[in-house]
Every structure is written in structure tokens, then in C-alpha cells.
One Martini backbone bead per residue (centre of mass of N, CA, C, O) as a GRO file, in nm:
protein
  104
    1UNK     BB    1  -0.116  -2.098  12.775
    2UNK     BB    2   0.027  -2.297  12.571
    3UNK     BB    3   0.044  -2.498  12.323
    4UNK     BB    4   0.024  -2.392  11.992
    5UNK     BB    5  -0.054  -2.708  11.880
    6UNK     BB    6  -0.304  -2.735  12.051
    7UNK     BB    7  -0.597  -2.897  12.036
    8UNK     BB    8  -0.917  -2.953  12.119
    9UNK     BB    9  -0.901  -3.256  12.055
   10UNK     BB   10  -0.663  -3.315  12.250
   11UNK     BB   11  -0.817  -3.238  12.504
   12UNK     BB   12  -1.063  -3.430  12.470
   13UNK     BB   13  -0.883  -3.687  12.467
   14UNK     BB   14  -0.767  -3.651  12.747
   15UNK     BB   15  -1.027  -3.645  12.900
   16UNK     BB   16  -1.124  -3.925  12.830
   17UNK     BB   17  -0.877  -4.077  12.937
   18UNK     BB   18  -0.907  -3.968  13.238
   19UNK     BB   19  -1.188  -4.072  13.281
   20UNK     BB   20  -1.126  -4.369  13.243
   21UNK     BB   21  -0.919  -4.363  13.496
   22UNK     BB   22  -1.137  -4.268  13.709
   23UNK     BB   23  -1.334  -4.478  13.609
   24UNK     BB   24  -1.500  -4.728  13.586
   25UNK     BB   25  -1.623  -4.930  13.350
   26UNK     BB   26  -1.913  -4.913  13.462
   27UNK     BB   27  -1.929  -4.606  13.497
   28UNK     BB   28  -1.878  -4.530  13.206
   29UNK     BB   29  -2.120  -4.675  13.083
   30UNK     BB   30  -2.331  -4.535  13.257
   31UNK     BB   31  -2.270  -4.253  13.161
   32UNK     BB   32  -2.334  -4.306  12.858
   33UNK     BB   33  -2.630  -4.390  12.913
   34UNK     BB   34  -2.719  -4.136  13.045
   35UNK     BB   35  -2.635  -3.927  12.813
   36UNK     BB   36  -2.868  -4.064  12.619
   37UNK     BB   37  -3.069  -3.927  12.785
   38UNK     BB   38  -3.289  -3.670  12.812
   39UNK     BB   39  -3.196  -3.564  13.085
   40UNK     BB   40  -2.916  -3.496  12.956
   41UNK     BB   41  -2.926  -3.423  12.652
   42UNK     BB   42  -3.155  -3.183  12.681
   43UNK     BB   43  -2.968  -3.017  12.917
   44UNK     BB   44  -2.636  -3.051  12.892
   45UNK     BB   45  -2.573  -3.266  13.077
   46UNK     BB   46  -2.338  -3.466  13.279
   47UNK     BB   47  -2.272  -3.783  13.416
   48UNK     BB   48  -1.988  -3.754  13.526
   49UNK     BB   49  -2.082  -3.589  13.789
   50UNK     BB   50  -2.193  -3.856  13.933
   51UNK     BB   51  -1.867  -3.968  13.981
   52UNK     BB   52  -1.721  -3.678  13.946
   53UNK     BB   53  -1.501  -3.414  13.895
   54UNK     BB   54  -1.503  -3.307  13.572
   55UNK     BB   55  -1.346  -3.040  13.598
   56UNK     BB   56  -1.083  -3.160  13.705
   57UNK     BB   57  -1.038  -3.337  13.461
   58UNK     BB   58  -1.018  -3.112  13.253
   59UNK     BB   59  -0.787  -2.961  13.384
   60UNK     BB   60  -0.593  -3.196  13.344
   61UNK     BB   61  -0.606  -3.204  13.038
   62UNK     BB   62  -0.483  -2.927  13.000
   63UNK     BB   63  -0.219  -2.990  13.152
   64UNK     BB   64  -0.136  -3.235  12.973
   65UNK     BB   65  -0.125  -3.001  12.721
   66UNK     BB   66   0.017  -2.736  12.852
   67UNK     BB   67  -0.245  -2.599  13.005
   68UNK     BB   68  -0.315  -2.306  13.198
   69UNK     BB   69  -0.606  -2.219  13.380
   70UNK     BB   70  -0.669  -1.924  13.574
   71UNK     BB   71  -0.931  -1.804  13.394
   72UNK     BB   72  -1.253  -1.903  13.316
   73UNK     BB   73  -1.372  -1.601  13.273
   74UNK     BB   74  -1.230  -1.606  13.018
   75UNK     BB   75  -1.348  -1.620  12.714
   76UNK     BB   76  -1.135  -1.797  12.567
   77UNK     BB   77  -1.120  -2.019  12.789
   78UNK     BB   78  -1.420  -2.090  12.788
   79UNK     BB   79  -1.440  -2.165  12.491
   80UNK     BB   80  -1.237  -2.396  12.494
   81UNK     BB   81  -1.360  -2.569  12.711
   82UNK     BB   82  -1.630  -2.606  12.543
   83UNK     BB   83  -1.509  -2.737  12.294
   84UNK     BB   84  -1.383  -2.981  12.438
   85UNK     BB   85  -1.649  -3.083  12.557
   86UNK     BB   86  -1.806  -3.130  12.291
   87UNK     BB   87  -1.609  -3.331  12.177
   88UNK     BB   88  -1.626  -3.543  12.411
   89UNK     BB   89  -1.929  -3.617  12.404
   90UNK     BB   90  -1.903  -3.831  12.177
   91UNK     BB   91  -1.751  -4.039  12.384
   92UNK     BB   92  -1.975  -3.995  12.650
   93UNK     BB   93  -2.183  -4.137  12.455
   94UNK     BB   94  -2.384  -4.343  12.350
   95UNK     BB   95  -2.387  -4.484  12.047
   96UNK     BB   96  -2.690  -4.457  11.967
   97UNK     BB   97  -2.690  -4.147  11.962
   98UNK     BB   98  -2.455  -4.098  11.755
   99UNK     BB   99  -2.669  -4.288  11.547
  100UNK     BB  100  -2.979  -4.198  11.567
  101UNK     BB  101  -3.065  -4.455  11.779
  102UNK     BB  102  -2.854  -4.646  11.648
  103UNK     BB  103  -2.659  -4.901  11.609
  104UNK     BB  104  -2.352  -4.952  11.415
   0.00000   0.00000   0.00000
């Protein structure tokens, strides 16, 4: 299933790193800005999908961590995917939202 010591945070970090490599600097900043808006924030959607197939990037992040998910329908795999996604959202949302609406 993967390296036994791979954490969800390591997968999230790999996802953000790969997303930064996939998007231009401008696209990444725009994604962060959009993710901070109610349209995305309040619906659980992520603007990364506006610029690329973010599921492919997340799959690549798992693979970069030595984990191959053959069945996302498996409850454990799906839960881990979601945990990594939720951790990554902190980095792919504009800083103003991460700090209660004010830049820190």
C-alpha cells in the first residue's frame, strides 16, 4: 500500500509541491485567491481544478510517496486521500482566509 512511515502531511506536502510545478506562479496565486472566496470555501470545491486535473496531481503525490492507490473506492484509501487533501487546502488557500480574514 505504501511506505509504512509516510504520513498524510507528507502526501499533502508532495501534492502542494507538484501543484506548484504544474501551475504557473500566476495560476497558483489565482487558485489561492479563488479558494478564499465563498464560492469555493463554502462549497468544499477547489479552484485547482480550474487549471489542471488536480486528482491526477494528487495521485502523483501519492506515487511520489511510494503509495499506489488502485481502488479509490476502498474506504481506507478514500479516507487517506481526503485527509491529505484537507491538509493541503491550508496551503492552497489565500493567507487571508487561513488567518480569520486578515493577513498575518
